[in-house]
KEGU-475338 format. One record per residue (C-alpha): residue in three letters; chain; x, y, z. Coordinates in steps of 0.001 Angstrom, whole numbers. Layout:
type;mol;X;Y;Z
Ala;A;X;Y;Z
...
END
This chain:
type;mol;X;Y;Z
Unk;A;0;0;0
Unk;A;2896;2375;681
Unk;A;3986;2049;-2966
Unk;A;490;3028;-4127
Unk;A;574;6130;-1918
Unk;A;4043;7096;-3127
Unk;A;2886;6872;-6737
Unk;A;-182;9004;-6068
Unk;A;1848;11522;-4058
Unk;A;4350;11800;-6906
Unk;A;1531;12430;-9375
Unk;A;9;15090;-7141
Unk;A;3345;16902;-6730
Unk;A;3763;17010;-10530
Unk;A;345;18354;-11247
Unk;A;-1875;18582;-8184
Unk;A;-5032;19750;-9911
Unk;A;-4899;17203;-12739
Unk;A;-4142;14329;-10349
Unk;A;-6972;15167;-7981
Unk;A;-9421;15381;-10896
Unk;A;-8153;12042;-12234
Unk;A;-8483;10313;-8878
Unk;A;-12005;11584;-8257
Unk;A;-13087;10847;-11812
Unk;A;-11607;7353;-11653
Unk;A;-13641;6614;-8562
Unk;A;-16865;8157;-9855
Unk;A;-16860;6814;-13428
Unk;A;-19340;3963;-13401
Unk;A;-20296;986;-15450
Unk;A;-21554;1761;-18982
Unk;A;-24894;506;-20260
Unk;A;-25502;-3242;-20527
Unk;A;-23857;-4952;-23468
Unk;A;-25582;-6555;-26398
Unk;A;-24080;-9921;-25470
Unk;A;-23420;-11510;-22101
Unk;A;-24561;-9072;-19360
Unk;A;-21279;-9199;-17451
Unk;A;-19007;-8961;-20480
Unk;A;-18941;-5426;-21873
Unk;A;-16183;-5795;-24452
Unk;A;-16566;-2252;-25815
Unk;A;-15970;-487;-22495
Unk;A;-12713;1250;-21645
Unk;A;-11066;2033;-18356
Unk;A;-11549;5777;-18127
Unk;A;-8654;6797;-15901
Unk;A;-5386;5317;-14703
Unk;A;-3909;6670;-11472
Unk;A;-118;6807;-11582
Unk;A;2748;8974;-12641
Unk;A;952;9827;-15883
Unk;A;-2616;9818;-17186
Unk;A;-2963;8892;-20871
Unk;A;-5285;6965;-23154
Unk;A;-2752;4294;-24125
Unk;A;-2151;3269;-20514
Unk;A;-5893;3346;-19856
Unk;A;-6761;978;-22700
Unk;A;-3913;-1406;-21918
Unk;A;-4682;-1549;-18192
Unk;A;-8365;-2135;-18912
Unk;A;-7619;-5021;-21272
Unk;A;-5323;-6853;-18878
Unk;A;-7511;-6370;-15797
Unk;A;-10604;-7369;-17753
Unk;A;-9014;-10628;-18922
Unk;A;-8146;-11563;-15326
Unk;A;-11789;-11426;-14113
Unk;A;-13610;-14798;-13986
Unk;A;-16281;-15446;-16601
Unk;A;-19089;-15420;-14056
Unk;A;-22461;-13740;-13615
Unk;A;-21436;-12743;-10083
Unk;A;-19163;-10092;-11582
Unk;A;-21463;-7643;-13316
Unk;A;-18913;-4909;-13806
Unk;A;-15698;-4272;-15683
Unk;A;-12664;-2550;-14169
Unk;A;-13465;1159;-13863
Unk;A;-10300;2629;-12423
Unk;A;-6809;1385;-11694
Unk;A;-3741;2315;-9705
Unk;A;-566;1908;-11750
Unk;A;2563;1012;-9810
Unk;A;5918;2699;-10151
Unk;A;7572;1949;-13496
Unk;A;4240;275;-14439
Unk;A;5265;-2953;-12724
Unk;A;1711;-3637;-11622
Unk;A;-1944;-2622;-12083
Unk;A;-4429;-2760;-9229
Unk;A;-8221;-2462;-9396
Unk;A;-11119;-3093;-7026
Unk;A;-14809;-3620;-7721
Unk;A;-17955;-4448;-5804
Unk;A;-21630;-5305;-6227
Unk;A;-24272;-4523;-3616
Unk;A;-27321;-6671;-4354
Unk;A;-30626;-6289;-2536
Unk;A;-33184;-8969;-3312
Unk;A;-36863;-9392;-2473
Unk;A;-38814;-12534;-3284
Unk;A;-42297;-13961;-2826
Unk;A;-42831;-17743;-3006
Unk;A;-46041;-19704;-3318
Unk;A;-46462;-23472;-3486
Unk;A;-43697;-25104;-1441
Unk;A;-41499;-22122;-523
Unk;A;-37719;-22276;-375
Unk;A;-36149;-20997;2850
Unk;A;-33267;-19476;861
Unk;A;-34030;-15984;-521
Unk;A;-30953;-16159;-2777
Unk;A;-32065;-19113;-4855
Unk;A;-34444;-22040;-5307
Unk;A;-33002;-25540;-4930
Unk;A;-35240;-28172;-6506
Unk;A;-33544;-31125;-4767
Unk;A;-33962;-29558;-1319
Unk;A;-37610;-28655;-1841
Unk;A;-39881;-29926;943
Unk;A;-43635;-30177;1216
Unk;A;-44987;-27057;2895
Unk;A;-46641;-27439;6261
Unk;A;-50368;-26652;6421
Unk;A;-50906;-22908;6250
Unk;A;-47281;-22262;5199
Unk;A;-47526;-22322;1407
Unk;A;-46468;-18684;929
Unk;A;-43419;-16699;2036
Unk;A;-41888;-13248;1590
Unk;A;-38131;-12854;2123
Unk;A;-35380;-10257;1682
Unk;A;-31591;-10562;1477
Unk;A;-28383;-8733;642
Unk;A;-26237;-11884;833
Unk;A;-25495;-11957;-2899
Unk;A;-23252;-8881;-2564
Unk;A;-19517;-9234;-3247
Unk;A;-16224;-7375;-3529
Unk;A;-13110;-8251;-5505
Unk;A;-9476;-7237;-5869
Unk;A;-7681;-7571;-9199
Unk;A;-3900;-7266;-9548
Unk;A;-1638;-7613;-12597
Unk;A;2102;-7889;-11986
Unk;A;4748;-7253;-14660
Unk;A;2113;-6383;-17317
Unk;A;2930;-6906;-21012
Unk;A;5979;-9025;-20212
Unk;A;6775;-12714;-20448
Unk;A;6359;-12938;-16668
Unk;A;2965;-11237;-16507
Unk;A;1131;-12546;-13426
Unk;A;-2515;-12079;-12488
Unk;A;-3889;-12313;-8953
Unk;A;-7603;-12291;-8224
Unk;A;-9435;-12391;-4881
Unk;A;-13207;-12164;-4483
Unk;A;-15196;-12212;-1264
Unk;A;-18938;-12652;-864
Unk;A;-21398;-13257;1941
Unk;A;-22433;-16645;3254
Unk;A;-24719;-18377;771
Unk;A;-26597;-20360;3414
Unk;A;-30174;-19436;4361
Unk;A;-30701;-17266;7403
Unk;A;-29066;-13952;6507
Unk;A;-25978;-14711;8617
Unk;A;-23694;-12436;6529
Unk;A;-20479;-14319;7151
Unk;A;-17754;-13504;4649
Unk;A;-16184;-16277;2572
Unk;A;-13909;-16462;-466
Unk;A;-15367;-17280;-3888
Unk;A;-12154;-16990;-5904
Unk;A;-8515;-16982;-4856
Unk;A;-6207;-17665;-7788
Unk;A;-3029;-16798;-9664
Unk;A;-2609;-16846;-13446
Unk;A;802;-17218;-15075
Unk;A;1698;-18194;-18659
Unk;A;-1560;-20082;-19230
Unk;A;-1595;-21703;-15786
Unk;A;-4236;-21050;-13138
Unk;A;-3465;-22050;-9559
Unk;A;-5827;-21630;-6634
Unk;A;-9521;-21843;-5797
Unk;A;-12080;-21024;-8485
Unk;A;-14701;-22602;-10748
Unk;A;-13830;-26111;-11922
Unk;A;-12472;-26350;-15447
Unk;A;-15358;-28735;-16130
Unk;A;-17711;-25728;-15945
Unk;A;-18215;-23461;-18968
Unk;A;-19327;-20192;-17372
Unk;A;-19435;-18439;-20757
Unk;A;-22428;-20634;-21664
Unk;A;-24472;-19743;-18558
Unk;A;-27506;-17469;-19162
Unk;A;-28045;-14619;-16706
Unk;A;-30461;-15260;-13834
Unk;A;-31388;-13287;-10733
Unk;A;-31841;-16651;-9008
Unk;A;-28477;-17325;-7380
Unk;A;-28883;-21110;-7342
Unk;A;-29015;-21282;-11111
Unk;A;-30389;-23904;-13532
Unk;A;-30562;-27360;-11982
Unk;A;-28335;-29034;-14601
Unk;A;-25569;-26429;-14434
Unk;A;-22113;-26925;-12980
Unk;A;-22051;-25176;-9623
Unk;A;-18710;-26487;-8426
Unk;A;-15663;-24509;-7252
Unk;A;-12453;-26387;-6571
Unk;A;-8784;-26072;-5703
Unk;A;-6978;-26657;-8980
Unk;A;-3918;-26391;-11157
Unk;A;-5076;-25879;-14734
Unk;A;-3448;-25062;-18056
Unk;A;-5258;-23441;-20992
Unk;A;-3798;-22455;-24348
Unk;A;-4917;-21225;-27749
Unk;A;-3333;-23610;-30258
Unk;A;-4804;-21586;-33140
Unk;A;-6670;-18278;-33357
Unk;A;-9986;-20040;-32710
Unk;A;-9069;-23333;-30996
Unk;A;-8256;-23523;-27285
Unk;A;-7423;-26572;-25157
Unk;A;-7489;-26941;-21392
Unk;A;-6680;-29543;-18755
Unk;A;-6781;-29405;-14969
Unk;A;-5756;-31353;-11882
Unk;A;-8301;-30692;-9134
Unk;A;-8890;-31634;-5531
Unk;A;-11108;-34737;-5380
Unk;A;-14641;-34153;-4097
Unk;A;-16401;-37101;-2494
Unk;A;-20105;-37382;-1746
Unk;A;-21039;-41011;-1027
Unk;A;-23896;-42891;605
Unk;A;-22042;-45821;2166
Unk;A;-23735;-49202;2725
Unk;A;-23886;-50116;6435
Unk;A;-24574;-53754;7446
Unk;A;-27535;-54420;9728
Unk;A;-26615;-54133;13382
Unk;A;-23260;-52477;12717
Unk;A;-22195;-50528;15857
Unk;A;-21869;-46799;15300
Unk;A;-18260;-46763;16500
Unk;A;-17275;-49123;13671
Unk;A;-18453;-46708;10993
Unk;A;-15525;-44400;10280
Unk;A;-17103;-42492;7418
Unk;A;-15794;-42253;3875
Unk;A;-12108;-42972;3348
Unk;A;-9824;-40285;1941
Unk;A;-9467;-40011;-1826
Unk;A;-6184;-40986;-3461
Unk;A;-6417;-39551;-6991
Unk;A;-7234;-35997;-8157
Unk;A;-10133;-35268;-10499
Unk;A;-9013;-34484;-14071
Unk;A;-11282;-32355;-16311
Unk;A;-10281;-31262;-19822
Unk;A;-11894;-29474;-22764
Unk;A;-11662;-28458;-26400
Unk;A;-13134;-25019;-27200
Unk;A;-13723;-23459;-30629
Unk;A;-14472;-19713;-30721
Unk;A;-16136;-18288;-33808
Unk;A;-15627;-14724;-32560
Unk;A;-15316;-12882;-29241
Unk;A;-18763;-14037;-28022
Unk;A;-19771;-17221;-29893
Unk;A;-18250;-20582;-29102
Unk;A;-18798;-24322;-28743
Unk;A;-17006;-26454;-26153
Unk;A;-16694;-30166;-25437
Unk;A;-15623;-30999;-21877
Unk;A;-14859;-34292;-20150
Unk;A;-13904;-35370;-16644
Unk;A;-12394;-38534;-15196
Unk;A;-12385;-39500;-11498
Unk;A;-11158;-42422;-9378
Unk;A;-13513;-42804;-6398
Unk;A;-12272;-44780;-3392
Unk;A;-14737;-46089;-802
Unk;A;-14799;-48491;2149
Unk;A;-16682;-51796;1946
Unk;A;-17882;-52472;5512
Unk;A;-19004;-56020;4677
Unk;A;-15648;-57257;3350
Unk;A;-13661;-54642;5329
Unk;A;-11659;-53525;2320
Unk;A;-11416;-50550;-14
Unk;A;-12653;-50419;-3610
Unk;A;-11872;-48037;-6478
Unk;A;-14364;-47159;-9192
Unk;A;-14052;-44837;-12186
Unk;A;-16416;-41885;-12584
Unk;A;-16770;-40007;-15828
Unk;A;-18693;-37162;-17432
Unk;A;-19154;-35497;-20823
Unk;A;-20536;-32025;-21452
Unk;A;-21320;-30027;-24604
Unk;A;-21841;-26275;-24179
Unk;A;-22007;-23185;-26352
Unk;A;-23324;-19702;-27054
Unk;A;-24338;-18067;-30340
Unk;A;-25444;-14537;-31255
Unk;A;-28167;-13840;-33825
Unk;A;-28859;-10136;-34192
Unk;A;-30267;-8946;-30879
Unk;A;-30545;-12492;-29494
Unk;A;-28034;-14730;-27734
Unk;A;-28714;-18465;-27405
Unk;A;-27056;-20477;-24618
Unk;A;-27042;-24275;-24523
Unk;A;-25695;-27154;-22446
Unk;A;-26175;-30907;-22271
Unk;A;-24203;-33263;-20043
Unk;A;-24249;-36782;-18664
Unk;A;-22103;-39200;-16730
Unk;A;-21667;-41666;-13868
Unk;A;-20231;-40820;-10463
Unk;A;-20198;-37043;-11107
Unk;A;-23039;-35821;-8903
Unk;A;-20664;-33374;-7198
Unk;A;-20327;-31583;-10549
Unk;A;-24069;-31159;-11171
Unk;A;-25793;-28314;-9346
Unk;A;-28894;-30159;-8151
Unk;A;-27064;-33310;-7015
Unk;A;-24409;-31659;-4877
Unk;A;-24172;-32625;-1193
Unk;A;-26831;-35324;-1517
Unk;A;-24541;-38380;-1269
Unk;A;-25133;-39411;-4887
Unk;A;-21642;-39818;-6347
Unk;A;-21884;-43441;-5157
Unk;A;-24878;-45228;-3590
Unk;A;-25393;-48766;-2148
Unk;A;-25579;-51656;-4610
Unk;A;-28174;-54007;-3106
Unk;A;-27064;-56873;-5392
Unk;A;-23592;-56712;-3817
Unk;A;-24007;-55779;-127
Unk;A;-21207;-53544;1054
Unk;A;-20302;-52311;-2403
Unk;A;-21371;-49059;-4068
Unk;A;-22506;-48218;-7574
Unk;A;-22380;-45092;-9739
Unk;A;-25761;-43504;-10539
Unk;A;-26147;-42151;-14054
Unk;A;-27284;-38529;-14346
Unk;A;-27929;-36247;-17269
Unk;A;-29285;-32755;-17750
Unk;A;-29660;-29879;-20154
Unk;A;-30089;-26100;-20237
Unk;A;-31503;-23888;-22965
Unk;A;-31400;-20114;-22573
Unk;A;-32349;-17178;-24773
Unk;A;-31345;-13597;-24093
Unk;A;-33000;-10821;-26119
Unk;A;-31603;-7280;-26052
Unk;A;-34558;-4915;-26372
Unk;A;-32341;-1856;-26120
Unk;A;-28740;-1077;-25206
Unk;A;-29757;-952;-21514
Unk;A;-32698;-3381;-21441
Unk;A;-32677;-7148;-21995
Unk;A;-34617;-10293;-21062
Unk;A;-33599;-13903;-20459
Unk;A;-35736;-17041;-20740
Unk;A;-34261;-20279;-19353
Unk;A;-35375;-23916;-19171
Unk;A;-33416;-26692;-17448
Unk;A;-34093;-30416;-16959
Unk;A;-32183;-33004;-14921
Unk;A;-32688;-36769;-14457
Unk;A;-31106;-39352;-12115
Unk;A;-31113;-43125;-12662
Unk;A;-30732;-45277;-9506
Unk;A;-31939;-48706;-8445
Unk;A;-33670;-48890;-5031
Unk;A;-31282;-49020;-2082
Unk;A;-31354;-49079;1725
Unk;A;-28910;-49288;4642
Unk;A;-27333;-46027;3509
Unk;A;-25231;-43836;5772
Unk;A;-26038;-40188;6554
Unk;A;-29751;-40898;6670
Unk;A;-30063;-41012;2868
Unk;A;-33482;-42392;1884
Unk;A;-34004;-43665;-1670
Unk;A;-37634;-42558;-1962
Unk;A;-36734;-38954;-1079
Unk;A;-34086;-38565;-3794
Unk;A;-34615;-36478;-6912
Unk;A;-35732;-38634;-9837
Unk;A;-36107;-35694;-12204
Unk;A;-36579;-31976;-11908
Unk;A;-37618;-29045;-14067
Unk;A;-36681;-25375;-13781
Unk;A;-37943;-22465;-15881
Unk;A;-37688;-18711;-15535
Unk;A;-38091;-15422;-17375
Unk;A;-36715;-12044;-16376
Unk;A;-36342;-8429;-17452
Unk;A;-33117;-6574;-16592
Unk;A;-32863;-2795;-16855
Unk;A;-29625;-849;-16553
Unk;A;-31184;2274;-15037
Unk;A;-27922;4200;-15070
Unk;A;-24205;3567;-14817
Unk;A;-24472;2575;-11173
Unk;A;-27854;916;-10767
Unk;A;-29290;-2223;-12347
Unk;A;-32866;-3356;-11654
Unk;A;-34426;-6701;-12458
Unk;A;-37613;-8706;-12006
Unk;A;-37886;-12472;-12507
Unk;A;-40496;-15232;-12377
Unk;A;-39279;-18775;-11628
Unk;A;-41056;-22139;-11616
Unk;A;-39410;-25248;-10122
Unk;A;-40682;-28843;-9977
Unk;A;-39337;-31835;-8070
Unk;A;-40250;-35480;-8732
Unk;A;-38856;-38096;-6348
Unk;A;-38250;-41841;-6615
Unk;A;-41072;-42196;-4086
Unk;A;-43454;-40646;-6686
Unk;A;-43904;-37401;-4773
Unk;A;-44289;-34272;-6892
Unk;A;-43624;-30824;-5452
Unk;A;-43521;-27417;-7121
Unk;A;-42770;-23843;-6217
Unk;A;-43225;-20417;-7805
Unk;A;-41059;-17397;-7061
Unk;A;-41376;-13751;-8043
Unk;A;-38096;-11961;-7354
Unk;A;-36958;-8353;-7613
Unk;A;-33306;-7328;-7388
Unk;A;-31491;-3981;-7263
Unk;A;-27758;-4023;-7872
Unk;A;-25352;-1133;-7368
Unk;A;-21993;-1784;-9047
Unk;A;-18670;-63;-9407
END
């Protein structure tokens, strides 16, 4: 921080009036109107001011480009870099941004207790007289810090840290990290969205939970991505293994003999091939391989099984419309599908082989359409479907009951988003969610949500 202050003090001593104007303008210049493509990717914008020993257009454009490229492709980051501090001798760029999101929602049917988003898998039948609910939250707010070291050199290094509020229901407002990563020569090291996820193919939703078939998984990873031609990019990643099993427990097994799931021995490995037609349109084929290790409490030995997944994603622009699409399927990858996470469905008991586990097969799809009515007004329509295939099981750990598990779910929404001015974005959204269980129970919920977002 002392270096930043020295740079600003130097600028002020050279031209006090110009520097003060630049600093104030850099802070006050806000996000331009919503783009004609993805709502959080405003490719035409430019960083208006650079704070440093000099203020000039060339530095501004260059700093904007590098800082912009270091931001995750994620709907949580609605804004581009607006101002930057340039270090002495231009050895680093530093920028900060934030989103304050206030949401109001009204549910009817079988209300969700989470005002940030509707989870189909966690939907429960409403108690008598409790089929409606009004909730408010500011938990979707976030702040991020973006740093580029040694810009425009072979050793250019990007650091990115983002903090948001606790995503659990209850308005607890505990701070946690969403992204903590370093980028260097095509490598990404740290904690961020799994490489198996294609965030550029996600349509914009006010609902923070997102479409049920989407990839909602962050992970600790070491990934490498590279353009092998102008349009073709390849990527591969080594990621921390995520386990989510329902272990088979023999009848009468004492509680002190159940030690839980054994530690994993092999990292998850996702990879992809991406073809970009232009700056906004692309198609991507992703795959993931996993070795899942579990404990057989009947034979008292460990077993290894292979989990796999395939995913096809893409986005295409047609005039004022943008179409988003995704379809995926696999076995033993429930941790990488939004609606199956934390439900113990990576592996479940195989009743034909007591003690052993089997891999459920899951598949899902998303179709989204964004229409840009005006430069500052757009709408998104989204439909998502997800299906699980599992044979009946019992004797599962963690209280997992087969009849209560999601057999298939549906999720549909429509919204209107209005960029009121350079600071304020307003949106209204209707969402319908349906849950169908293996026990033949059908539940549904409706949500009308309003969100105001102030960004810089």
